[in-house]
One Martini backbone bead per residue (centre of mass of N, CA, C, O) as a GRO file, in nm:
protein
  427
    1UNK     BB    1  15.500  16.892   1.678
    2UNK     BB    2  15.320  16.724   1.945
    3UNK     BB    3  15.040  16.827   1.832
    4UNK     BB    4  14.773  16.936   1.647
    5UNK     BB    5  14.707  17.183   1.883
    6UNK     BB    6  14.961  17.335   1.889
    7UNK     BB    7  14.914  17.678   1.991
    8UNK     BB    8  14.623  17.650   2.096
    9UNK     BB    9  14.360  17.851   2.229
   10UNK     BB   10  14.116  17.770   2.488
   11UNK     BB   11  13.787  17.878   2.580
   12UNK     BB   12  13.586  17.762   2.852
   13UNK     BB   13  13.218  17.774   2.879
   14UNK     BB   14  13.152  17.502   3.075
   15UNK     BB   15  12.957  17.198   3.137
   16UNK     BB   16  12.958  16.873   3.198
   17UNK     BB   17  13.007  16.733   2.870
   18UNK     BB   18  13.047  16.843   2.596
   19UNK     BB   19  13.267  17.060   2.619
   20UNK     BB   20  13.461  16.914   2.812
   21UNK     BB   21  13.521  16.671   2.628
   22UNK     BB   22  13.622  16.822   2.384
   23UNK     BB   23  13.857  16.981   2.526
   24UNK     BB   24  14.005  16.725   2.617
   25UNK     BB   25  14.081  16.651   2.329
   26UNK     BB   26  14.234  16.914   2.264
   27UNK     BB   27  14.442  16.874   2.486
   28UNK     BB   28  14.553  16.601   2.398
   29UNK     BB   29  14.646  16.787   2.120
   30UNK     BB   30  14.785  17.057   2.280
   31UNK     BB   31  14.590  17.239   2.387
   32UNK     BB   32  14.501  17.525   2.545
   33UNK     BB   33  14.289  17.502   2.838
   34UNK     BB   34  14.058  17.739   2.960
   35UNK     BB   35  13.874  17.716   3.244
   36UNK     BB   36  13.571  17.857   3.324
   37UNK     BB   37  13.461  17.922   3.658
   38UNK     BB   38  13.267  17.953   3.889
   39UNK     BB   39  13.259  18.016   4.224
   40UNK     BB   40  13.127  17.710   4.253
   41UNK     BB   41  13.207  17.572   4.016
   42UNK     BB   42  13.178  17.310   3.870
   43UNK     BB   43  12.921  17.095   3.893
   44UNK     BB   44  13.100  16.834   3.933
   45UNK     BB   45  13.245  16.925   4.209
   46UNK     BB   46  12.947  16.874   4.368
   47UNK     BB   47  12.934  16.589   4.354
   48UNK     BB   48  12.879  16.324   4.562
   49UNK     BB   49  13.172  16.177   4.479
   50UNK     BB   50  13.392  16.258   4.687
   51UNK     BB   51  13.766  16.287   4.660
   52UNK     BB   52  13.779  16.588   4.745
   53UNK     BB   53  13.848  16.906   4.689
   54UNK     BB   54  13.657  16.937   4.414
   55UNK     BB   55  13.669  16.611   4.364
   56UNK     BB   56  13.551  16.393   4.096
   57UNK     BB   57  13.494  16.173   3.870
   58UNK     BB   58  13.335  16.355   3.664
   59UNK     BB   59  13.565  16.568   3.649
   60UNK     BB   60  13.830  16.426   3.582
   61UNK     BB   61  13.711  16.273   3.299
   62UNK     BB   62  13.665  16.587   3.157
   63UNK     BB   63  13.951  16.772   3.271
   64UNK     BB   64  14.200  16.715   3.139
   65UNK     BB   65  14.469  16.941   3.066
   66UNK     BB   66  14.381  17.197   3.228
   67UNK     BB   67  14.285  17.519   3.321
   68UNK     BB   68  14.188  17.727   3.611
   69UNK     BB   69  13.932  17.990   3.602
   70UNK     BB   70  13.766  18.218   3.818
   71UNK     BB   71  13.441  18.357   3.727
   72UNK     BB   72  13.200  18.610   3.760
   73UNK     BB   73  12.972  18.685   3.515
   74UNK     BB   74  12.788  18.888   3.705
   75UNK     BB   75  13.005  19.080   3.722
   76UNK     BB   76  13.102  19.400   3.637
   77UNK     BB   77  13.412  19.294   3.573
   78UNK     BB   78  13.386  19.058   3.367
   79UNK     BB   79  13.432  19.179   3.070
   80UNK     BB   80  13.745  19.247   3.101
   81UNK     BB   81  13.813  18.938   3.111
   82UNK     BB   82  13.678  18.837   2.860
   83UNK     BB   83  13.829  19.013   2.662
   84UNK     BB   84  14.121  18.905   2.714
   85UNK     BB   85  14.062  18.607   2.651
   86UNK     BB   86  13.962  18.639   2.364
   87UNK     BB   87  14.207  18.773   2.243
   88UNK     BB   88  14.398  18.513   2.316
   89UNK     BB   89  14.215  18.334   2.141
   90UNK     BB   90  14.100  18.088   1.909
   91UNK     BB   91  13.885  17.938   2.114
   92UNK     BB   92  13.526  17.920   2.180
   93UNK     BB   93  13.331  17.762   2.429
   94UNK     BB   94  12.957  17.713   2.463
   95UNK     BB   95  12.704  17.579   2.725
   96UNK     BB   96  12.487  17.767   2.783
   97UNK     BB   97  12.235  17.935   2.798
   98UNK     BB   98  12.087  18.142   2.578
   99UNK     BB   99  12.023  18.358   2.809
  100UNK     BB  100  12.316  18.364   2.923
  101UNK     BB  101  12.469  18.441   2.667
  102UNK     BB  102  12.322  18.716   2.626
  103UNK     BB  103  12.366  18.840   2.914
  104UNK     BB  104  12.705  18.790   2.898
  105UNK     BB  105  12.819  18.837   2.582
  106UNK     BB  106  12.872  18.526   2.446
  107UNK     BB  107  12.820  18.571   2.170
  108UNK     BB  108  12.952  18.572   1.856
  109UNK     BB  109  12.928  18.877   1.777
  110UNK     BB  110  13.068  18.987   2.029
  111UNK     BB  111  13.340  18.827   1.998
  112UNK     BB  112  13.412  18.903   1.704
  113UNK     BB  113  13.478  19.205   1.778
  114UNK     BB  114  13.721  19.128   1.948
  115UNK     BB  115  13.773  18.849   1.745
  116UNK     BB  116  13.759  18.783   1.419
  117UNK     BB  117  13.925  18.493   1.438
  118UNK     BB  118  13.723  18.329   1.582
  119UNK     BB  119  13.623  18.032   1.726
  120UNK     BB  120  13.287  17.922   1.765
  121UNK     BB  121  13.133  17.703   2.012
  122UNK     BB  122  12.793  17.584   2.014
  123UNK     BB  123  12.549  17.454   2.257
  124UNK     BB  124  12.243  17.289   2.227
  125UNK     BB  125  11.955  17.112   2.232
  126UNK     BB  126  11.774  17.222   1.944
  127UNK     BB  127  11.917  17.483   1.836
  128UNK     BB  128  11.855  17.802   1.637
  129UNK     BB  129  11.583  17.697   1.524
  130UNK     BB  130  11.265  17.688   1.584
  131UNK     BB  131  11.030  17.630   1.830
  132UNK     BB  132  11.265  17.475   2.032
  133UNK     BB  133  11.533  17.653   2.058
  134UNK     BB  134  11.490  17.766   2.363
  135UNK     BB  135  11.505  17.506   2.499
  136UNK     BB  136  11.577  17.310   2.734
  137UNK     BB  137  11.854  17.048   2.793
  138UNK     BB  138  11.918  16.705   2.843
  139UNK     BB  139  11.997  16.393   2.784
  140UNK     BB  140  11.740  16.259   2.872
  141UNK     BB  141  11.543  16.452   2.713
  142UNK     BB  142  11.670  16.401   2.424
  143UNK     BB  143  11.636  16.103   2.416
  144UNK     BB  144  11.335  16.121   2.421
  145UNK     BB  145  11.275  16.338   2.184
  146UNK     BB  146  11.457  16.148   1.962
  147UNK     BB  147  11.410  15.824   2.022
  148UNK     BB  148  11.660  15.686   2.162
  149UNK     BB  149  11.541  15.556   2.406
  150UNK     BB  150  11.370  15.358   2.236
  151UNK     BB  151  11.607  15.231   2.060
  152UNK     BB  152  11.774  15.103   2.293
  153UNK     BB  153  11.549  14.942   2.496
  154UNK     BB  154  11.560  15.012   2.787
  155UNK     BB  155  11.422  14.856   3.092
  156UNK     BB  156  11.211  14.930   3.400
  157UNK     BB  157  10.916  14.821   3.463
  158UNK     BB  158  10.832  14.949   3.167
  159UNK     BB  159  11.055  15.176   3.178
  160UNK     BB  160  11.251  15.378   3.035
  161UNK     BB  161  11.609  15.366   3.049
  162UNK     BB  162  11.845  15.565   3.191
  163UNK     BB  163  12.183  15.584   3.179
  164UNK     BB  164  12.520  15.653   3.212
  165UNK     BB  165  12.486  15.669   2.894
  166UNK     BB  166  12.556  15.968   2.730
  167UNK     BB  167  12.484  15.966   2.410
  168UNK     BB  168  12.415  16.264   2.332
  169UNK     BB  169  12.652  16.396   2.443
  170UNK     BB  170  12.898  16.244   2.317
  171UNK     BB  171  12.820  16.271   2.018
  172UNK     BB  172  12.821  16.585   2.026
  173UNK     BB  173  13.120  16.607   2.110
  174UNK     BB  174  13.228  16.492   1.844
  175UNK     BB  175  13.110  16.699   1.658
  176UNK     BB  176  13.253  16.939   1.775
  177UNK     BB  177  13.536  16.845   1.736
  178UNK     BB  178  13.513  16.835   1.417
  179UNK     BB  179  13.431  17.133   1.377
  180UNK     BB  180  13.675  17.267   1.506
  181UNK     BB  181  13.890  17.131   1.334
  182UNK     BB  182  13.780  17.244   1.067
  183UNK     BB  183  13.798  17.549   1.136
  184UNK     BB  184  14.103  17.545   1.169
  185UNK     BB  185  14.172  17.464   0.888
  186UNK     BB  186  14.037  17.705   0.748
  187UNK     BB  187  14.198  17.922   0.882
  188UNK     BB  188  14.474  17.835   0.786
  189UNK     BB  189  14.394  17.904   0.481
  190UNK     BB  190  14.211  18.199   0.521
  191UNK     BB  191  14.191  18.344   0.835
  192UNK     BB  192  13.890  18.255   0.912
  193UNK     BB  193  13.642  18.269   1.119
  194UNK     BB  194  13.383  18.089   1.316
  195UNK     BB  195  13.082  17.914   1.344
  196UNK     BB  196  12.984  17.632   1.569
  197UNK     BB  197  12.704  17.421   1.555
  198UNK     BB  198  12.541  17.223   1.808
  199UNK     BB  199  12.316  16.944   1.900
  200UNK     BB  200  12.163  16.703   2.077
  201UNK     BB  201  11.967  16.625   1.860
  202UNK     BB  202  12.182  16.579   1.640
  203UNK     BB  203  12.341  16.364   1.796
  204UNK     BB  204  12.098  16.162   1.836
  205UNK     BB  205  12.050  16.126   1.530
  206UNK     BB  206  12.316  16.046   1.409
  207UNK     BB  207  12.317  15.768   1.581
  208UNK     BB  208  12.026  15.695   1.403
  209UNK     BB  209  12.083  15.669   1.080
  210UNK     BB  210  11.976  15.383   1.011
  211UNK     BB  211  11.659  15.485   1.082
  212UNK     BB  212  11.676  15.752   0.875
  213UNK     BB  213  11.425  15.661   0.649
  214UNK     BB  214  11.207  15.803   0.386
  215UNK     BB  215  11.025  15.674   0.118
  216UNK     BB  216  10.843  15.794  -0.100
  217UNK     BB  217  10.612  15.536  -0.185
  218UNK     BB  218  10.720  15.306   0.045
  219UNK     BB  219  10.657  15.467   0.355
  220UNK     BB  220  10.336  15.495   0.442
  221UNK     BB  221  10.319  15.317   0.702
  222UNK     BB  222  10.432  15.541   0.888
  223UNK     BB  223  10.197  15.730   0.892
  224UNK     BB  224  10.006  15.532   1.031
  225UNK     BB  225  10.183  15.479   1.282
  226UNK     BB  226  10.209  15.775   1.382
  227UNK     BB  227   9.894  15.886   1.354
  228UNK     BB  228   9.748  15.596   1.479
  229UNK     BB  229   9.882  15.352   1.630
  230UNK     BB  230  10.062  15.480   1.842
  231UNK     BB  231   9.854  15.640   2.009
  232UNK     BB  232   9.677  15.396   2.076
  233UNK     BB  233   9.894  15.235   2.228
  234UNK     BB  234   9.953  15.450   2.437
  235UNK     BB  235   9.661  15.460   2.558
  236UNK     BB  236   9.692  15.144   2.625
  237UNK     BB  237   9.981  15.092   2.746
  238UNK     BB  238  10.185  14.972   2.576
  239UNK     BB  239  10.444  14.786   2.518
  240UNK     BB  240  10.728  14.773   2.348
  241UNK     BB  241  10.671  14.498   2.212
  242UNK     BB  242  10.398  14.568   2.093
  243UNK     BB  243  10.491  14.808   1.926
  244UNK     BB  244  10.716  14.659   1.752
  245UNK     BB  245  10.514  14.442   1.631
  246UNK     BB  246  10.341  14.641   1.483
  247UNK     BB  247  10.570  14.773   1.311
  248UNK     BB  248  10.659  14.515   1.163
  249UNK     BB  249  10.376  14.447   1.036
  250UNK     BB  250  10.395  14.720   0.847
  251UNK     BB  251  10.650  14.652   0.729
  252UNK     BB  252  10.805  14.558   0.407
  253UNK     BB  253  11.119  14.583   0.538
  254UNK     BB  254  11.247  14.393   0.735
  255UNK     BB  255  11.499  14.310   0.889
  256UNK     BB  256  11.752  14.069   0.756
  257UNK     BB  257  12.000  14.034   0.997
  258UNK     BB  258  11.891  13.925   1.278
  259UNK     BB  259  11.961  13.609   1.262
  260UNK     BB  260  12.311  13.697   1.235
  261UNK     BB  261  12.278  13.999   1.399
  262UNK     BB  262  12.320  13.940   1.741
  263UNK     BB  263  12.191  13.831   2.043
  264UNK     BB  264  12.278  13.542   2.234
  265UNK     BB  265  12.210  13.258   2.406
  266UNK     BB  266  12.376  13.065   2.621
  267UNK     BB  267  12.463  12.841   2.868
  268UNK     BB  268  12.625  13.120   3.040
  269UNK     BB  269  12.500  13.364   2.844
  270UNK     BB  270  12.631  13.605   2.603
  271UNK     BB  271  12.624  13.658   2.235
  272UNK     BB  272  12.785  13.837   1.979
  273UNK     BB  273  12.680  13.841   1.630
  274UNK     BB  274  12.851  13.945   1.300
  275UNK     BB  275  12.706  13.816   1.025
  276UNK     BB  276  12.685  14.055   0.770
  277UNK     BB  277  12.810  13.875   0.556
  278UNK     BB  278  12.839  13.622   0.341
  279UNK     BB  279  13.091  13.509   0.443
  280UNK     BB  280  13.015  13.504   0.742
  281UNK     BB  281  12.769  13.306   0.706
  282UNK     BB  282  12.917  13.066   0.601
  283UNK     BB  283  13.111  13.037   0.856
  284UNK     BB  284  12.896  12.996   1.052
  285UNK     BB  285  12.749  12.757   0.948
  286UNK     BB  286  13.010  12.559   0.956
  287UNK     BB  287  13.056  12.592   1.264
  288UNK     BB  288  12.747  12.507   1.352
  289UNK     BB  289  12.593  12.318   1.139
  290UNK     BB  290  12.452  12.485   0.898
  291UNK     BB  291  12.267  12.563   0.641
  292UNK     BB  292  12.307  12.807   0.396
  293UNK     BB  293  12.034  12.787   0.250
  294UNK     BB  294  11.863  12.866   0.491
  295UNK     BB  295  11.992  13.163   0.517
  296UNK     BB  296  11.868  13.232   0.215
  297UNK     BB  297  11.545  13.126   0.255
  298UNK     BB  298  11.496  13.106   0.607
  299UNK     BB  299  11.539  13.309   0.844
  300UNK     BB  300  11.353  13.220   1.077
  301UNK     BB  301  11.449  12.928   1.100
  302UNK     BB  302  11.757  12.988   1.122
  303UNK     BB  303  11.742  13.153   1.384
  304UNK     BB  304  11.629  12.932   1.558
  305UNK     BB  305  11.858  12.711   1.503
  306UNK     BB  306  12.087  12.907   1.620
  307UNK     BB  307  11.978  12.956   1.895
  308UNK     BB  308  11.975  12.651   1.980
  309UNK     BB  309  12.273  12.597   1.942
  310UNK     BB  310  12.406  12.825   2.133
  311UNK     BB  311  12.283  12.696   2.400
  312UNK     BB  312  12.482  12.430   2.425
  313UNK     BB  313  12.711  12.649   2.491
  314UNK     BB  314  12.955  12.827   2.592
  315UNK     BB  315  13.080  13.123   2.534
  316UNK     BB  316  13.385  13.066   2.514
  317UNK     BB  317  13.353  12.829   2.315
  318UNK     BB  318  13.217  12.994   2.094
  319UNK     BB  319  13.425  13.210   2.060
  320UNK     BB  320  13.663  13.032   1.980
  321UNK     BB  321  13.534  12.897   1.732
  322UNK     BB  322  13.444  13.152   1.565
  323UNK     BB  323  13.718  13.296   1.553
  324UNK     BB  324  13.857  13.061   1.401
  325UNK     BB  325  13.634  13.127   1.158
  326UNK     BB  326  13.607  13.445   1.117
  327UNK     BB  327  13.383  13.544   1.324
  328UNK     BB  328  13.218  13.794   1.446
  329UNK     BB  329  13.273  13.800   1.815
  330UNK     BB  330  13.125  13.849   2.155
  331UNK     BB  331  13.115  13.887   2.465
  332UNK     BB  332  12.912  14.003   2.706
  333UNK     BB  333  13.008  14.289   2.875
  334UNK     BB  334  13.113  14.470   3.140
  335UNK     BB  335  13.228  14.780   3.214
  336UNK     BB  336  13.411  14.698   3.451
  337UNK     BB  337  13.591  14.500   3.291
  338UNK     BB  338  13.741  14.720   3.117
  339UNK     BB  339  13.931  14.833   3.348
  340UNK     BB  340  14.081  14.526   3.318
  341UNK     BB  341  14.156  14.518   3.021
  342UNK     BB  342  14.415  14.424   2.821
  343UNK     BB  343  14.351  14.534   2.542
  344UNK     BB  344  14.262  14.832   2.629
  345UNK     BB  345  14.539  14.887   2.750
  346UNK     BB  346  14.727  14.847   2.501
  347UNK     BB  347  14.553  15.066   2.328
  348UNK     BB  348  14.493  15.313   2.551
  349UNK     BB  349  14.181  15.314   2.650
  350UNK     BB  350  14.314  15.237   2.917
  351UNK     BB  351  14.428  15.430   3.193
  352UNK     BB  352  14.677  15.579   3.403
  353UNK     BB  353  14.674  15.809   3.684
  354UNK     BB  354  14.774  16.112   3.837
  355UNK     BB  355  14.670  16.279   4.146
  356UNK     BB  356  14.709  16.516   4.395
  357UNK     BB  357  14.431  16.407   4.539
  358UNK     BB  358  14.323  16.118   4.434
  359UNK     BB  359  14.545  15.986   4.282
  360UNK     BB  360  14.522  15.685   4.173
  361UNK     BB  361  14.378  15.618   3.833
  362UNK     BB  362  14.115  15.495   3.618
  363UNK     BB  363  14.059  15.535   3.260
  364UNK     BB  364  14.018  15.696   2.981
  365UNK     BB  365  14.180  15.739   2.721
  366UNK     BB  366  14.295  15.784   2.395
  367UNK     BB  367  14.067  15.744   2.104
  368UNK     BB  368  14.318  15.883   1.925
  369UNK     BB  369  14.526  15.820   1.644
  370UNK     BB  370  14.862  15.964   1.572
  371UNK     BB  371  15.157  15.936   1.426
  372UNK     BB  372  15.293  16.245   1.431
  373UNK     BB  373  15.047  16.376   1.618
  374UNK     BB  374  14.993  16.283   1.915
  375UNK     BB  375  14.773  16.199   2.147
  376UNK     BB  376  14.771  16.306   2.505
  377UNK     BB  377  14.796  16.281   2.840
  378UNK     BB  378  14.923  16.552   3.029
  379UNK     BB  379  14.711  16.618   3.259
  380UNK     BB  380  14.535  16.662   3.506
  381UNK     BB  381  14.293  16.794   3.669
  382UNK     BB  382  14.218  17.086   3.797
  383UNK     BB  383  14.229  17.296   4.034
  384UNK     BB  384  14.045  17.529   4.172
  385UNK     BB  385  14.175  17.822   4.055
  386UNK     BB  386  14.488  17.784   4.003
  387UNK     BB  387  14.530  17.991   3.724
  388UNK     BB  388  14.418  18.284   3.742
  389UNK     BB  389  14.665  18.474   3.790
  390UNK     BB  390  14.850  18.371   3.559
  391UNK     BB  391  14.640  18.436   3.327
  392UNK     BB  392  14.597  18.740   3.377
  393UNK     BB  393  14.886  18.823   3.345
  394UNK     BB  394  14.922  18.714   3.048
  395UNK     BB  395  14.660  18.894   2.937
  396UNK     BB  396  14.752  19.207   3.103
  397UNK     BB  397  14.739  19.211   3.410
  398UNK     BB  398  14.820  19.366   3.678
  399UNK     BB  399  14.862  19.321   4.002
  400UNK     BB  400  14.657  19.532   4.105
  401UNK     BB  401  14.419  19.434   3.938
  402UNK     BB  402  14.408  19.150   4.036
  403UNK     BB  403  14.365  19.220   4.322
  404UNK     BB  404  14.096  19.372   4.279
  405UNK     BB  405  13.942  19.130   4.159
  406UNK     BB  406  13.953  18.964   4.412
  407UNK     BB  407  13.848  19.164   4.618
  408UNK     BB  408  13.561  19.194   4.441
  409UNK     BB  409  13.491  18.893   4.335
  410UNK     BB  410  13.540  18.830   4.031
  411UNK     BB  411  13.765  18.647   4.138
  412UNK     BB  412  13.966  18.351   4.207
  413UNK     BB  413  14.231  18.235   4.419
  414UNK     BB  414  14.331  17.910   4.456
  415UNK     BB  415  14.615  17.942   4.608
  416UNK     BB  416  14.477  18.040   4.863
  417UNK     BB  417  14.446  17.897   5.160
  418UNK     BB  418  14.184  18.061   5.254
  419UNK     BB  419  14.058  17.949   4.945
  420UNK     BB  420  13.921  17.687   4.920
  421UNK     BB  421  13.730  17.472   4.816
  422UNK     BB  422  13.364  17.538   4.825
  423UNK     BB  423  13.052  17.367   4.782
  424UNK     BB  424  12.862  17.570   4.918
  425UNK     BB  425  12.852  17.781   4.673
  426UNK     BB  426  12.630  17.583   4.519
  427UNK     BB  427  12.370  17.619   4.734
   0.00000   0.00000   0.00000
């Protein structure tokens, strides 16, 4: 076995981030991933940063190792293709809207009738039950709804800033990957398929787990904050710093580690210090020349003196000194630097790829290491509809039927020179 998912066939009805990134990890693990794309192609194929016909940065970094089959799910003949694909699949992943899933017959109950052993992964914005279960959502919307946008704290001109870091999307993709791997393990032992559900809201909350605790009898301050203080502050258009200051004043147990577990300004930049353990705090004090007793008795004063001391030298100098003292520390880097970072490259976290259209490019490598069944990037992202005919033949359609499916417009044969990818279909 060359990968943990060798021999597993995955059919992906997905776009954007959660399902495509999850299936990319499965493909890295040896799974065969059939990406079902609409006639207009995956949404990322028509993204503004065109690198070639239907190739963009956002598409190629989430779809390596897959095969592409184009199917018009609204076409009357689509169900016969879906049935054949599901019969051949071990896993089906869907992140279409709930209404589209129901309309196209891509719900778990329908697909389990076709293949009782199927493992079905579904992604929604807010889950399957509750008053908001039917609502649509994207990363920026769910970051706002979940409190994550406020927790991350980035602002621009006083407005919470949503960056390229799609935290809710990627944390949810990791949950889905773990759920699918777990379901495959259960099926190996029992022969039983099942449904795996994840939501963007769940992913956004999971990544905020450190902040998600409310002890009845201890945290009544939070009720006052949520029901009274926070609405008043919002009505007064209070800044984030004012809101957080009011919250800290209410809390009986403010965070005790922030004096020595945070980002500091240095003489020429910023340095993150992670002296979270008693041993690391002792080493930090020795290296900087501060009394350990102060760190244990007056955190506010200790934090101020540490902040003042770190401003006196450059980031490189402090990093070298503190690392030699075995204190966890790092300069604050820009993401662009990581694309050329020697350590990240040695670890395989940044890798080089060859693409037949884009050419040579650099991006995320495989973030999971396994000794006996390693994950690896096997192929670049597929050309639009490049595998439609081959896959249809493999799942049982003869040449005449495939030709009629193409002629009827139910599927697209991306190999035909007269039918290159045309992103005008998506307009």
